[in-house]
C-alpha positions as CSV (number, residue, x, y, z in Angstrom):
1,M,0.1,-0.1,-0.2
2,N,1.5,3.3,-1.0
3,E,1.6,6.1,1.8
4,Y,-0.5,8.9,1.1
5,H,1.6,12.2,1.4
6,P,-1.2,15.1,1.9
7,P,-0.2,18.1,-0.2
8,K,0.4,21.9,0.7
9,V,-3.1,22.4,-0.4
10,W,-5.8,20.4,-0.4
11,Q,-7.8,19.1,-3.6
12,P,-10.8,16.8,-4.0
13,S,-10.2,13.2,-5.1
14,T,-11.8,11.4,-7.8
15,N,-12.0,8.4,-5.5
16,G,-14.8,9.7,-3.5
17,G,-16.4,6.0,-2.7
18,K,-20.5,6.0,-2.9
19,F,-21.3,9.3,-2.3
20,A,-18.7,11.0,-4.9
21,S,-21.3,12.5,-7.2
22,I,-22.8,14.5,-4.2
23,N,-20.1,15.6,-2.0
24,R,-18.4,18.8,-2.8
25,P,-16.5,21.2,-0.9
26,V,-18.9,24.3,-1.3
27,A,-22.3,25.5,0.1
28,G,-25.3,26.6,-1.6
29,A,-27.6,25.5,-4.3
30,T,-26.9,23.6,-7.2
31,H,-30.4,23.9,-9.0
32,Q,-33.8,25.4,-8.7
33,K,-36.5,23.2,-6.9
34,S,-39.4,24.4,-5.1
35,L,-40.1,22.2,-2.1
36,P,-44.0,20.6,-2.2
37,I,-46.5,21.7,0.3
38,G,-49.2,19.5,2.4
39,A,-52.7,20.2,4.0
40,H,-50.9,19.9,7.5
41,P,-49.2,22.6,9.6
42,L,-45.9,20.5,10.1
43,Q,-44.1,20.0,6.9
44,L,-41.0,17.4,7.0
45,Y,-38.4,17.3,4.6
46,S,-36.1,14.1,5.0
47,L,-35.3,10.7,4.4
48,G,-35.3,7.7,6.8
49,T,-31.7,7.6,8.2
50,P,-30.9,7.6,11.8
51,N,-31.0,11.2,12.0
52,G,-34.6,11.3,9.7
53,I,-36.3,8.4,12.2
54,K,-35.8,10.5,15.4
55,V,-38.0,13.5,13.9
56,T,-40.5,11.0,13.1
57,I,-40.5,8.9,16.1
58,L,-41.8,12.2,18.0
59,L,-43.9,13.1,15.6
60,E,-45.9,9.6,15.7
61,E,-45.5,9.5,19.6
62,L,-47.3,12.9,19.9
63,L,-50.0,11.6,17.8
64,A,-50.3,8.6,20.0
65,L,-51.2,10.8,22.7
66,G,-53.7,12.7,21.0
67,F,-52.1,15.9,19.8
68,S,-54.1,16.1,16.4
69,E,-51.8,19.1,16.0
70,A,-48.7,17.1,15.5
71,E,-50.1,15.9,12.1
72,Y,-47.7,16.4,9.6
73,D,-46.8,15.9,5.7
74,A,-43.4,14.2,5.2
75,W,-41.5,14.8,1.6
76,L,-38.8,12.2,1.1
77,V,-35.6,14.2,0.6
78,D,-33.6,11.7,-1.7
79,I,-29.9,12.7,-0.6
80,G,-28.3,10.1,-3.5
81,Q,-29.8,12.0,-6.3
82,G,-28.8,15.8,-5.0
83,D,-32.5,16.7,-3.5
84,Q,-30.9,18.5,-0.4
85,F,-28.8,21.0,-2.8
86,G,-32.2,22.0,-4.4
87,S,-33.1,25.8,-3.8
88,G,-36.3,25.4,-1.8
89,F,-34.7,22.8,0.7
90,V,-31.2,25.4,0.8
91,E,-33.7,27.9,2.1
92,L,-34.7,25.7,5.2
93,N,-31.4,24.6,5.6
94,P,-28.6,26.2,4.3
95,N,-26.4,23.3,5.5
96,S,-28.0,20.8,3.1
97,K,-28.7,18.0,5.5
98,I,-31.6,16.4,6.4
99,P,-34.3,16.8,8.3
100,A,-35.8,20.0,8.1
101,L,-38.9,20.9,9.2
102,L,-41.0,24.1,8.4
103,D,-43.8,24.7,11.0
104,R,-47.0,26.8,9.2
105,S,-49.1,27.1,12.0
106,E,-48.8,30.7,12.1
107,P,-49.3,31.2,8.0
108,A,-47.6,35.0,8.3
109,Q,-44.4,34.2,10.0
110,P,-43.7,30.2,9.0
111,Q,-40.8,29.0,11.3
112,R,-37.9,26.8,10.1
113,V,-36.0,24.3,11.9
114,F,-33.2,22.3,11.1
115,E,-30.6,19.9,13.0
116,S,-32.4,17.1,13.9
117,G,-31.7,18.0,17.9
118,A,-33.0,21.1,17.4
119,I,-36.4,19.7,15.6
120,L,-36.6,17.6,18.4
121,L,-36.6,20.1,21.2
122,Y,-38.5,22.5,19.3
123,L,-41.5,19.7,19.1
124,A,-41.0,18.9,23.0
125,E,-41.3,22.7,23.7
126,K,-43.9,23.2,21.1
127,F,-46.2,20.5,22.8
128,Q,-44.6,20.5,26.3
129,C,-44.2,16.5,26.1
130,F,-41.1,14.1,26.4
131,L,-38.9,17.0,28.1
132,G,-39.5,16.2,31.7
133,Q,-41.4,17.8,34.6
134,S,-38.8,19.5,36.3
135,P,-35.9,21.8,35.4
136,K,-33.2,18.8,36.9
137,Q,-35.3,16.2,34.3
138,R,-35.1,18.9,31.6
139,T,-31.3,19.2,31.9
140,E,-30.3,15.5,32.1
141,I,-32.6,14.9,28.7
142,L,-30.9,17.8,26.9
143,S,-27.4,16.8,28.2
144,W,-28.2,13.2,26.5
145,L,-29.7,14.8,23.4
146,F,-26.5,16.9,23.1
147,W,-24.3,13.9,23.6
148,Q,-26.2,12.2,21.0
149,M,-25.8,14.9,18.6
150,G,-21.9,15.1,19.4
151,S,-21.3,11.1,19.2
152,A,-23.0,9.9,16.5
153,P,-20.7,11.3,14.1
154,F,-18.0,8.9,15.2
155,V,-20.4,6.2,14.5
156,G,-21.8,7.4,11.2
157,G,-19.4,9.5,9.5
158,G,-16.7,7.3,10.8
159,F,-17.5,3.8,11.7
160,G,-20.2,3.4,9.1
161,H,-18.4,5.1,6.5
162,F,-14.9,3.5,6.8
163,Y,-17.0,0.0,7.4
164,V,-19.2,0.1,4.9
165,Y,-19.2,3.1,2.4
166,A,-15.7,3.9,1.8
167,P,-14.3,2.5,-1.6
168,E,-11.3,0.4,0.0
169,K,-10.9,-1.1,3.3
170,F,-8.4,0.0,5.5
171,E,-7.3,-1.5,9.0
172,Y,-6.2,2.0,10.8
173,P,-9.7,3.8,10.0
174,I,-12.1,0.7,10.6
175,N,-10.1,0.1,14.5
176,R,-10.0,3.6,15.0
177,Y,-13.8,4.2,14.6
178,A,-14.7,0.9,16.1
179,M,-13.1,1.4,19.1
180,E,-14.6,4.7,19.7
181,T,-18.2,3.1,18.7
182,K,-17.6,0.3,21.2
183,R,-16.6,2.5,24.1
184,Q,-20.0,4.7,23.5
185,L,-22.1,1.3,23.4
186,D,-20.3,0.8,27.0
187,V,-20.9,4.3,27.8
188,L,-25.2,3.5,26.9
189,D,-24.6,0.1,28.5
190,Q,-23.4,1.3,32.0
191,L,-25.9,4.0,32.5
192,L,-28.8,1.7,31.5
193,A,-27.9,-1.1,33.9
194,S,-29.3,1.9,36.7
195,R,-32.4,3.2,34.9
196,P,-34.8,2.1,32.2
197,Y,-34.3,5.0,30.0
198,I,-31.5,7.2,29.1
199,A,-32.1,10.3,30.9
200,G,-34.2,8.3,34.1
201,T,-37.6,6.8,34.8
202,E,-39.3,8.7,31.8
203,Y,-39.4,8.2,28.2
204,S,-38.0,11.1,26.4
205,I,-36.6,12.7,23.3
206,A,-33.0,12.0,24.2
207,D,-34.2,7.8,23.9
208,M,-36.1,9.2,20.7
209,A,-32.8,10.6,19.6
210,I,-30.6,7.7,20.7
211,W,-32.4,4.9,19.5
212,P,-32.2,5.3,15.6
213,W,-28.5,4.9,16.0
214,Y,-27.7,2.9,19.1
215,G,-30.8,0.8,19.3
216,A,-30.5,0.1,15.8
217,L,-27.0,-0.9,15.9
218,A,-27.7,-3.3,18.8
219,L,-30.7,-5.0,16.9
220,G,-28.6,-5.5,13.9
221,Q,-30.3,-2.9,12.0
222,L,-27.5,-0.5,11.1
223,Y,-24.5,-1.6,8.8
224,S,-25.5,-5.1,8.7
225,S,-25.8,-6.9,5.5
226,V,-24.9,-9.7,3.5
227,E,-21.1,-8.4,3.0
228,N,-21.2,-6.5,6.3
229,N,-22.6,-7.2,9.5
230,A,-21.5,-4.7,12.1
231,A,-23.7,-6.2,15.1
232,E,-21.4,-9.2,14.6
233,F,-18.6,-7.1,14.5
234,L,-18.9,-5.2,17.1
235,D,-20.2,-7.8,19.2
236,V,-23.0,-5.8,20.1
237,Q,-24.9,-8.9,22.5
238,S,-22.2,-8.5,24.9
239,Y,-24.4,-5.0,25.7
240,T,-26.8,-6.7,27.9
241,H,-28.5,-3.5,29.1
242,L,-28.5,-1.9,25.6
243,Q,-29.9,-4.8,24.5
244,R,-33.1,-4.4,26.9
245,W,-33.4,-0.9,26.1
246,A,-33.2,-1.3,22.4
247,K,-35.8,-4.3,22.5
248,Q,-38.1,-2.8,24.7
249,L,-38.3,0.7,22.5
250,N,-38.7,-1.5,19.4
251,E,-41.8,-2.8,20.5
252,R,-43.5,1.1,20.9
253,P,-46.0,1.4,17.6
254,A,-44.8,4.6,17.3
255,I,-41.3,3.7,16.7
256,Q,-42.3,0.9,14.3
257,R,-44.5,3.6,12.4
258,G,-41.5,6.3,12.6
259,R,-38.8,4.1,11.0
260,L,-41.1,3.4,8.1
261,V,-41.3,6.8,7.0
262,N,-39.3,8.4,4.2
263,R,-38.0,5.3,3.0
264,N,-38.2,3.5,-0.2
265,S,-38.6,-0.2,-0.6
266,E,-39.1,-2.4,-3.5
267,D,-41.7,-4.6,-2.0
268,G,-44.0,-1.5,-0.5
269,S,-43.1,-2.2,3.1
270,T,-42.2,1.5,3.7
271,L,-43.6,4.9,3.3
272,P,-41.6,7.3,1.0
273,E,-43.9,9.9,1.8
274,R,-46.6,10.7,5.0
275,H,-49.6,12.5,4.8
276,S,-52.0,10.8,7.0
277,A,-52.2,8.1,9.7
278,D,-54.0,6.1,6.9
279,D,-51.1,6.0,5.0
280,F,-50.0,3.1,7.7
281,K,-52.9,0.7,7.1
282,S,-51.7,-0.6,3.9
283,L,-48.3,-1.8,6.2
284,G,-50.5,-3.2,9.0
285,F,-50.9,-0.4,11.5
């Protein structure tokens, strides 16, 4: 293997792997494309990745509690096709990352919200739910919410990228990010040995933020395929308390619904778009 020597001034490589066609070193729109608007005040533009699933889980949990104002339209943003660089999406999120939310509850003053953690916090505050009953509880919830936002890039952009998506397999980056991912799994496993949920005795947006990444990873739903088996590689079964929590949340109907939204499947078992609760009926809900 030839050693890489960085040039004095970086230049893009032609060997960018799976996402080479959409990765670029500059921001802004690449094309004009307006975003669709549905019937509900809440308009979500997203993709069924872990970051997108966080938000659809919360919206489905709010609807399950009877908050009719949480009804939403969810529109698919195909990042593989560069939809995130359309002018309408960039207007909602200048960083061109999913998810992005537009709250049109006040039509004269619509509110944009981007970054998945910010959207969770915005909705939890809007509906006064899943954010704790006291300042102490709220602080613990927010601490773990921000832990997830700061930690998961090591799992997705680090471990997941080099283990699954990189055009070539290299030992050093895979070992580096596998070690950090396992450390994070152990953080959660030790935490959940003494409490039922991430922030204590109550289910919260901290659980909703962390489950699509670490719960899905513990259950073999993330970075596992015929070619790659991250669950086996990381020995996720050894984290018994994390396993208990992941399986417990996996049984929640709102999580089961939320993880189906803004995903394409050839067999019709997911919802590329979601506009009402009736959309789930064909999927057995």
